[in-house]
N, C-alpha and C positions, 0 to 999 in steps of 0.2 A: 197164049194170051198176049195181047198188046195193050199198052196204055198210051195216052197222049201227053206229051210234055211240050207246051207251047203249041206249035203247028206240026211238030214232027212226031209220028208214032214211034214207040220203041217197045221192044220185047220186054216182058216183065220177068224179073228174077226173084225179087223179094217183095212179098205182098203182106203188109201189116194192115189188118182191117178191124177197126173199132175195138182196139185192145185197151183194157184197163188192168191195173195190177195193184193189189193191196198187200202191204207188209203187216204180218200179225205176230209181233214178238211175244215170247213167253210171258214177259212182263211189260207193262206199259200199254199205251194206246195203239190201236191199229192206225196205219198211215196209208192213205190213198196216194200212191206215188204217180200213177198214170191214169188218165181218164179219156176214154174214147179216142185213142190215137190211131190214125190211119196214115200210111205212107207206102208209096210204091217206088221201087228202085230197079233200074235196068242193069243188065250185065255190063261189067267193066266201068260202071259209074263210080265216081268218088263223091260221097255225100258226107257233109259234116253236120253233127248234132250240136247245137249251141243253145245256151240258156243259163239262167241263174243257178246257183248251188241248190241242190235238192229238187230240181225240176224233173228228175227221172231220166236223164240222158243215159246214164250207165245202166239203169234198170231196163230201158228199151234195148240196149245193146246186149245185155245178158239174156233177155227173152229171145231175141233173134238167134243168139248163140246156143239156146237150149239149156242154159244153166239155171233158169227159173221156169216154173210151169206157166203155161198160158191159161189163165183162169177165165178170162172174159174176152170174147172176140176170137180172132184167128191170125196166125202167122204161117205163111207158106213160103217155101223155097222151091222155085221151079215147079209149083203146083202141088208139092207134097207138104203136109202139115209138119211143123217143127215139134218134136217130142222130146228130144234129147240132144246133147252135143254130138257133132259128127265131123268126119274128116273133110267135108266140104266147107267148113267154117273154122278159120284159125283166129285166135285172139292174142293180142299183145297188150299187156297191162302197163301201167305207169311205172311200177316198181320192179320191172325186169323179170322176176320170178324164175331166175336161173338156179340150177342146182349148184351150190357153192363147192361141192366136192368133185364136180365133173369139170373137165377142160372145156374150152369152147367147142372143140370137135365133138366131144362126148355129149354136150348139151344139145348140139344141133342134130346129132344122130339119134337122140332119145326117141322122138316120135317115129322115126324110121324103123327102129328096133321093135316098137310096139306094133307097127304095121306088118312085121314079119318079113321085111325085105332081106334078101341075101346080103351078107357083109360087104362084098365088093360094090353092090349097088348103093348101100348105105354110105360108103366112103365117097363114091363118085358124086352122089347127089349132095351130101353134106359139104364137100369141098366146093362144089359149084355155087352153093348159096353163101358160103363163107366168103368166097371171092366176090360175089355180087354185092354184098354189104360192106366190102372194103376191109375185111379182117384177115386177109392173106398174111401169113407170117405170125399170127397169134393163135393158131390152131391148138397149141398145147398149153396156152395160158389158162389160169383159173380166174373166175370172176373177181376175186379179191385183188388181182393184178391188173384189172382193167379200169379205165375211166368210166364215168357214167354214160357217155355217148357210146363207148365201145360195148358196154354191157347191153345197151338197148339195141345195138346192131346185132349182137349175138342172139338176143331174144327174138328179133325180127327174122334172122336167118333160121332159127329153130322152127318158127311158125311157118315160114315160106317153104321149108324143106319138105313138108308133108303135102305141099302143093294144093292148098285149099282153093276153091273158086272164090271164096269170100273172105276178106280180111277185116276183122273187127278190132278197132284200136281205141282203148280207153285212156284218153289223155296220155299217150305214150311218151310225150316229150315234156310233160309238166314238171318233172323233177330235175331237168337239165338246166345248166346256165344258158344265158341268152345266145352266146356265140355257138355253143354246141347245138342248141335247139335249132338255130337257123341252118346249120350244116345238115342236121338230120331231116329237116323239112325238105331241103333240096334233094337229099338222098332218097327220101321217100317218093317224091314226085318222079325221079328217074326210075326207081324200081317199079312203081305203078305203071309207067309207060312201057317198061320192058316186059313185065309179067301180065299186064292187062287184067288184073284182078278187080273185082268189085270191092270197094272200100267204104266202110262206115266208120267215121272218125269222130270220137267224142272230144270236145275241147271247150274251154271257157274263154278262149282267146279269139276275139273277133278277127284280128288281122291274120292269125293262123288259119282260121276257117276260110277266109276270102282267098288267101294265097294258095291253099291246097285244093279246095273243093270245087266241083262243078255246080253243085247246089248246096245251099245252106238251109238247114231246117232249124228255125228258131222256135224254141219251146217256151211255154208259159211257166210262170211260177207254179209251184205245187198246188194241186195235182197237175202234172205235166200234160199239156195238150199241144197240138201243133198250132202255133200262132201264125206262122208264115213259112212258106217255102220259097227261097229267093235264088233264082238262077244267077250265077256269077258272071259267066261270059267274058272273061278277060284273057288276054294273050299271054300264056305262061312261057312262051318262047322269048319274050322280052326280058333281057337280063336286068333291066331297070324298072320292072313292073311295080315294085312297092313304092317307087317314087313318082309314079304317074298320077295325074289327076283322076283318071278313071278308077284306079285302085282306091284312092282316098275317098272318092264319092261312094263307092260300094261299101267300104268300111263304115262310113257315116250312116248310110242307109240301114245297114244291119244293126249297127250299134244303137240307133234310135229305137229299134224294135226290142232289142235286149234290155236297154235301159228302162223302158216302161215296166218290164217284168222284174228287173232288179229292185226298183223302187218299191214294189209290192211286198218284198221280203225284208225290208229294213225297218 
């Protein structure tokens, strides 16, 4: 199946159609988190989800990942309905989620062990992704010995090692200081270009979304709906991109959309 983005047709990998989701806690009121959300994503595309707190960005990510049940509407990956987590989708959380008692190497090997790969293949693949994220020399270090940025690199290597087609990232740099965050953004773009994975990236930072994504999906205040899908269309090969007028104009365009929704929740 193909969809159309602008004038160019593209093959469809992720198809979210008319999805709604309600949280029903054991105590308290039910919460309609998403309402009638539709979104189509092509293979190897980098898409950012942006919107005010509580708009359902992470909920949508977890639905695509199979961590939450699809109650209303449909989500398909390459034509197959999503029913549970699978090896085709890897997720990176904000707070690293590393095993503190395992070394970097053992953390990265964890998913490979679960896959039942032979030990030599586990070691080969783990080392390759440790090298890719810039942690060569830290293979035997424990998470407590790593900086925040290094922990996130290790978490990213662990997810990449199982070689998912789709990378789901839930504000992965939100807990990092500004300098480390900038370095990780650059690193992620390089890794995306090398591995050519499809990326869905949740963020609340407009500049981060514009810097990283090919398209930015702006979501409304809760219940989350797709307010706008904005193509970015900037030259990421430009080392001075963030200082260009085009970058500033795109940030302003998207911020104006987000601001309208932010004001609704204050």
